[in-house]
DOLOLO-414128 format. One line per field, with one value per atom (N, C-alpha, C): residue number from 1; residue in three letters; atom name; z, y, x. Coordinates in Angstrom, 3 decimals. Layout:
REM residues N
seq c(NUM, ...) $
type c(ALA, ...) $
atom c(CA, ...) $
z c(Z, ...) $
y c(Y, ...) $
x c(X, ...) $
REM end
This chain:
REM residues 93
seq c(1, 1, 1, 2, 2, 2, 3, 3, 3, 4, 4, 4, 5, 5, 5, 6, 6, 6, 7, 7, 7, 8, 8, 8, 9, 9, 9, 10, 10, 10, 11, 11, 11, 12, 12, 12, 13, 13, 13, 14, 14, 14, 15, 15, 15, 16, 16, 16, 17, 17, 17, 18, 18, 18, 19, 19, 19, 20, 20, 20, 21, 21, 21, 22, 22, 22, 23, 23, 23, 24, 24, 24, 25, 25, 25, 26, 26, 26, 27, 27, 27, 28, 28, 28, 29, 29, 29, 30, 30, 30, 31, 31, 31, 32, 32, 32, 33, 33, 33, 34, 34, 34, 35, 35, 35, 36, 36, 36, 37, 37, 37, 38, 38, 38, 39, 39, 39, 40, 40, 40, 41, 41, 41, 42, 42, 42, 43, 43, 43, 44, 44, 44, 45, 45, 45, 46, 46, 46, 47, 47, 47, 48, 48, 48, 49, 49, 49, 50, 50, 50, 51, 51, 51, 52, 52, 52, 53, 53, 53, 54, 54, 54, 55, 55, 55, 56, 56, 56, 57, 57, 57, 58, 58, 58, 59, 59, 59, 60, 60, 60, 61, 61, 61, 62, 62, 62, 63, 63, 63, 64, 64, 64, 65, 65, 65, 66, 66, 66, 67, 67, 67, 68, 68, 68, 69, 69, 69, 70, 70, 70, 71, 71, 71, 72, 72, 72, 73, 73, 73, 74, 74, 74, 75, 75, 75, 76, 76, 76, 77, 77, 77, 78, 78, 78, 79, 79, 79, 80, 80, 80, 81, 81, 81, 82, 82, 82, 83, 83, 83, 84, 84, 84, 85, 85, 85, 86, 86, 86, 87, 87, 87, 88, 88, 88, 89, 89, 89, 90, 90, 90, 91, 91, 91, 92, 92, 92, 93, 93, 93) $
type c(MET, MET, MET, ARG, ARG, ARG, SER, SER, SER, LEU, LEU, LEU, PHE, PHE, PHE, LEU, LEU, LEU, ILE, ILE, ILE, VAL, VAL, VAL, ALA, ALA, ALA, SER, SER, SER, MET, MET, MET, ALA, ALA, ALA, LEU, LEU, LEU, ALA, ALA, ALA, ALA, ALA, ALA, CYS, CYS, CYS, PRO, PRO, PRO, LEU, LEU, LEU, ARG, ARG, ARG, ASN, ASN, ASN, PRO, PRO, PRO, VAL, VAL, VAL, PRO, PRO, PRO, VAL, VAL, VAL, GLU, GLU, GLU, PRO, PRO, PRO, ASP, ASP, ASP, TYR, TYR, TYR, PRO, PRO, PRO, ALA, ALA, ALA, SER, SER, SER, ALA, ALA, ALA, GLU, GLU, GLU, GLY, GLY, GLY, ALA, ALA, ALA, CYS, CYS, CYS, LEU, LEU, LEU, ARG, ARG, ARG, LEU, LEU, LEU, ALA, ALA, ALA, GLU, GLU, GLU, LEU, LEU, LEU, GLY, GLY, GLY, CYS, CYS, CYS, PRO, PRO, PRO, GLU, GLU, GLU, SER, SER, SER, ARG, ARG, ARG, VAL, VAL, VAL, THR, THR, THR, THR, THR, THR, ALA, ALA, ALA, GLY, GLY, GLY, ILE, ILE, ILE, THR, THR, THR, CYS, CYS, CYS, PRO, PRO, PRO, THR, THR, THR, ALA, ALA, ALA, PHE, PHE, PHE, ARG, ARG, ARG, LYS, LYS, LYS, MET, MET, MET, GLU, GLU, GLU, GLN, GLN, GLN, VAL, VAL, VAL, THR, THR, THR, ASP, ASP, ASP, PRO, PRO, PRO, HIS, HIS, HIS, TYR, TYR, TYR, ALA, ALA, ALA, CYS, CYS, CYS, VAL, VAL, VAL, ILE, ILE, ILE, GLY, GLY, GLY, ALA, ALA, ALA, HIS, HIS, HIS, ASP, ASP, ASP, VAL, VAL, VAL, ALA, ALA, ALA, GLY, GLY, GLY, VAL, VAL, VAL, ARG, ARG, ARG, ALA, ALA, ALA, CYS, CYS, CYS, GLY, GLY, GLY, SER, SER, SER, VAL, VAL, VAL, ARG, ARG, ARG, CYS, CYS, CYS, LEU, LEU, LEU, GLN, GLN, GLN) $
atom c(N, CA, C, N, CA, C, N, CA, C, N, CA, C, N, CA, C, N, CA, C, N, CA, C, N, CA, C, N, CA, C, N, CA, C, N, CA, C, N, CA, C, N, CA, C, N, CA, C, N, CA, C, N, CA, C, N, CA, C, N, CA, C, N, CA, C, N, CA, C, N, CA, C, N, CA, C, N, CA, C, N, CA, C, N, CA, C, N, CA, C, N, CA, C, N, CA, C, N, CA, C, N, CA, C, N, CA, C, N, CA, C, N, CA, C, N, CA, C, N, CA, C, N, CA, C, N, CA, C, N, CA, C, N, CA, C, N, CA, C, N, CA, C, N, CA, C, N, CA, C, N, CA, C, N, CA, C, N, CA, C, N, CA, C, N, CA, C, N, CA, C, N, CA, C, N, CA, C, N, CA, C, N, CA, C, N, CA, C, N, CA, C, N, CA, C, N, CA, C, N, CA, C, N, CA, C, N, CA, C, N, CA, C, N, CA, C, N, CA, C, N, CA, C, N, CA, C, N, CA, C, N, CA, C, N, CA, C, N, CA, C, N, CA, C, N, CA, C, N, CA, C, N, CA, C, N, CA, C, N, CA, C, N, CA, C, N, CA, C, N, CA, C, N, CA, C, N, CA, C, N, CA, C, N, CA, C, N, CA, C, N, CA, C, N, CA, C, N, CA, C, N, CA, C, N, CA, C, N, CA, C, N, CA, C, N, CA, C, N, CA, C, N, CA, C) $
z c(-23.628, -22.701, -21.466, -21.712, -20.597, -19.668, -20.247, -19.449, -18.599, -19.173, -18.429, -17.238, -17.444, -16.353, -15.236, -15.608, -14.606, -13.829, -14.511, -13.840, -12.854, -13.279, -12.406, -11.219, -11.463, -10.382, -9.373, -9.835, -8.908, -8.113, -8.726, -8.010, -6.940, -7.262, -6.299, -5.103, -5.366, -4.266, -3.421, -4.039, -3.306, -2.411, -2.792, -2.023, -0.816, -0.783, 0.323, 1.533, 2.685, 3.883, 4.383, 5.055, 5.645, 6.849, 6.927, 8.059, 9.300, 9.136, 10.242, 9.909, 10.195, 9.858, 10.644, 10.000, 10.630, 11.654, 12.912, 13.907, 13.544, 13.775, 13.479, 14.661, 14.369, 15.412, 15.755, 17.017, 17.368, 16.709, 16.270, 15.606, 16.594, 17.696, 18.714, 18.562, 18.890, 18.840, 19.940, 19.680, 20.687, 21.720, 22.609, 23.622, 24.884, 25.915, 27.173, 26.954, 26.173, 25.917, 25.156, 24.143, 23.368, 24.220, 25.074, 25.962, 26.934, 27.426, 28.367, 27.694, 26.442, 25.709, 25.584, 25.275, 25.140, 26.486, 27.549, 28.877, 29.257, 28.907, 29.198, 28.440, 27.180, 26.388, 27.011, 27.598, 28.192, 29.638, 30.173, 31.530, 32.627, 32.305, 33.301, 34.232, 35.535, 36.474, 36.343, 35.781, 35.604, 34.646, 33.888, 32.949, 33.654, 34.887, 35.632, 36.539, 36.957, 37.881, 39.243, 39.861, 41.170, 42.267, 43.454, 44.593, 44.948, 44.544, 44.773, 43.671, 42.665, 41.597, 40.432, 40.352, 39.261, 38.082, 36.928, 35.724, 35.116, 34.257, 33.577, 32.779, 31.929, 31.190, 32.105, 33.210, 34.152, 34.750, 35.096, 35.655, 34.639, 33.373, 32.336, 32.161, 32.198, 32.042, 33.202, 34.400, 35.540, 35.352, 34.790, 34.530, 33.534, 32.548, 31.544, 32.178, 33.342, 34.003, 34.569, 34.776, 35.381, 34.502, 33.582, 32.744, 31.458, 30.547, 29.282, 29.514, 29.223, 29.442, 28.356, 27.311, 26.237, 25.611, 25.191, 24.625, 23.479, 22.525, 21.357, 21.774, 22.741, 23.226, 23.888, 24.742, 25.452, 24.451, 23.512, 22.521, 21.631, 21.307, 20.436, 21.135, 22.450, 23.196, 22.851, 22.644, 22.285, 23.506, 24.650, 25.860, 27.085, 28.260, 29.507, 29.640, 29.248, 29.316, 28.445, 27.299, 26.425, 27.050, 27.738, 28.439, 29.523, 30.281, 31.362, 30.822, 29.661, 29.057, 28.671, 28.496, 28.154, 29.308, 30.521, 31.664, 32.302, 31.768, 32.352, 33.086, 32.864, 33.493, 34.013, 35.220, 35.804, 35.411, 35.215, 34.826, 35.740, 37.013, 37.987, 37.952, 37.804, 37.703, 38.886) $
y c(62.788, 63.249, 63.875, 64.660, 65.306, 64.269, 63.223, 62.164, 61.462, 61.232, 60.589, 61.447, 62.740, 63.657, 63.606, 63.605, 63.543, 62.237, 61.149, 59.861, 59.828, 60.288, 60.300, 61.234, 62.395, 63.346, 62.781, 62.134, 61.582, 60.415, 59.623, 58.532, 59.071, 60.140, 60.739, 61.306, 61.959, 62.511, 61.412, 60.342, 59.244, 58.530, 58.560, 57.870, 58.676, 59.958, 60.803, 60.614, 60.285, 60.163, 61.535, 61.579, 62.832, 63.162, 64.378, 64.772, 65.030, 65.653, 65.944, 65.379, 64.094, 63.534, 64.227, 64.365, 65.002, 64.039, 64.478, 63.565, 63.184, 61.935, 61.440, 61.763, 62.416, 62.750, 61.512, 61.307, 60.172, 60.315, 59.216, 59.233, 58.771, 59.495, 59.169, 60.092, 59.590, 60.464, 61.524, 62.687, 63.763, 63.404, 62.507, 62.008, 61.682, 61.300, 60.909, 59.696, 58.743, 57.545, 57.878, 58.739, 59.143, 59.876, 60.763, 61.500, 60.549, 59.568, 58.604, 57.748, 57.373, 56.619, 57.429, 58.720, 59.577, 59.742, 59.935, 60.060, 58.790, 57.640, 56.370, 56.275, 56.693, 56.677, 57.545, 58.655, 59.587, 59.232, 58.201, 57.761, 58.588, 59.290, 60.115, 59.234, 59.446, 58.616, 58.801, 59.911, 60.138, 59.128, 58.424, 57.426, 56.131, 55.967, 54.733, 54.884, 53.747, 53.723, 54.236, 55.102, 55.649, 54.611, 54.916, 54.015, 53.911, 54.918, 54.895, 54.138, 53.619, 52.856, 53.680, 54.960, 55.826, 55.684, 55.352, 55.206, 56.569, 56.594, 57.842, 58.434, 57.644, 58.222, 58.780, 58.096, 58.576, 59.914, 60.040, 61.299, 62.435, 62.157, 63.184, 63.576, 62.613, 62.930, 63.774, 63.508, 64.352, 65.759, 65.857, 67.165, 67.966, 67.261, 67.928, 68.694, 68.248, 68.886, 70.260, 70.505, 71.783, 72.625, 71.997, 72.749, 71.977, 72.618, 71.999, 71.147, 69.845, 68.998, 69.135, 69.889, 70.151, 68.856, 67.997, 66.707, 66.836, 67.693, 67.818, 68.237, 69.120, 69.562, 68.416, 67.671, 66.551, 65.498, 65.158, 64.133, 64.579, 65.851, 66.358, 66.694, 66.587, 66.920, 65.945, 66.472, 65.642, 65.131, 65.765, 65.360, 65.815, 65.522, 65.854, 67.363, 68.125, 69.586, 70.072, 69.444, 69.796, 69.487, 68.359, 68.000, 69.025, 69.376, 70.350, 71.713, 72.076, 73.356, 73.405, 72.256, 72.229, 72.756, 72.617, 73.161, 72.276, 71.067, 70.208, 69.003, 68.684, 67.535, 67.948, 67.504, 67.865, 66.892, 65.641, 64.602, 64.606, 64.446, 64.399, 63.007, 62.975, 61.665, 61.423) $
x c(35.009, 36.013, 35.355, 34.323, 33.625, 32.997, 32.425, 31.816, 32.857, 34.028, 35.103, 35.516, 35.611, 35.964, 34.916, 33.641, 32.574, 32.601, 32.892, 32.957, 34.120, 35.281, 36.456, 36.240, 35.652, 35.396, 34.408, 33.360, 32.377, 32.960, 33.830, 34.481, 35.426, 36.126, 37.054, 36.293, 35.185, 34.388, 33.765, 33.345, 32.728, 33.742, 35.006, 36.039, 36.511, 36.218, 36.669, 35.759, 36.337, 35.505, 35.071, 33.947, 33.485, 34.355, 34.806, 35.640, 34.793, 33.667, 32.756, 31.384, 31.181, 29.873, 28.767, 27.645, 26.494, 25.920, 25.739, 25.174, 23.745, 23.428, 22.086, 21.184, 20.090, 19.117, 18.309, 18.006, 17.153, 15.787, 15.261, 13.955, 12.884, 12.773, 11.787, 10.592, 9.414, 8.236, 8.326, 7.766, 7.746, 6.688, 7.062, 6.140, 6.916, 6.192, 6.833, 7.732, 7.263, 8.054, 9.332, 9.216, 10.394, 11.409, 10.933, 11.834, 12.518, 11.796, 12.379, 13.445, 13.231, 14.246, 15.529, 15.389, 16.579, 17.278, 16.520, 17.117, 17.872, 17.326, 17.999, 19.317, 19.319, 20.554, 21.635, 21.221, 22.177, 22.521, 21.887, 22.186, 21.544, 20.489, 19.800, 18.969, 19.071, 18.308, 16.798, 16.361, 14.922, 14.297, 15.119, 14.591, 14.203, 14.629, 14.360, 13.133, 12.606, 11.471, 11.946, 11.141, 11.507, 11.281, 11.779, 11.560, 10.075, 9.299, 7.851, 7.114, 7.865, 7.252, 6.730, 7.104, 6.639, 7.592, 7.025, 7.843, 8.131, 9.120, 9.490, 8.318, 7.631, 6.507, 5.413, 5.159, 4.148, 4.565, 5.833, 6.330, 6.193, 6.504, 6.357, 4.888, 3.995, 2.573, 2.055, 2.561, 2.187, 2.736, 3.926, 4.530, 3.685, 3.104, 2.260, 1.110, 0.669, -0.468, -0.108, 1.185, 1.581, 2.508, 3.225, 4.157, 4.448, 5.120, 5.512, 6.759, 6.713, 7.886, 8.955, 8.689, 9.664, 10.193, 9.282, 9.669, 10.658, 10.388, 11.269, 12.676, 12.773, 14.075, 14.827, 14.158, 14.794, 15.254, 14.405, 14.735, 15.888, 15.951, 17.010, 18.306, 18.348, 19.569, 20.692, 21.882, 23.036, 23.784, 23.566, 24.267, 23.478, 24.018, 23.336, 23.145, 24.143, 24.020, 22.865, 22.679, 21.567, 20.223, 20.138, 18.900, 18.611, 19.624, 19.438, 19.003, 19.507, 19.151, 17.673, 17.041, 15.608, 14.760, 15.241, 14.538, 13.491, 13.293, 12.266, 12.842, 14.121, 14.754, 16.129, 16.458, 17.754, 18.857, 18.537, 19.497, 20.722, 20.468, 21.563, 22.187, 23.476, 24.159, 25.035) $
REM end
């Protein structure tokens, strides 16, 4: 009887949809390339090649020479406001 109860309870729980699914974090490396992929997903113009021909990863590497680009923060940002809060990218749209 106990086994039957456990089986029914587990089936009932498995059938219930999640009300607030946990957002999936991007699985990008904490690097210039990973940050650029996230910026592209969010539509930030910094992810594109500049008129001077500078790519996003190149711009991040130049930034590394003077300040912390906060790769993990940029990659983990859920939206444009989150990217801006990192302090290394403006993401002007």
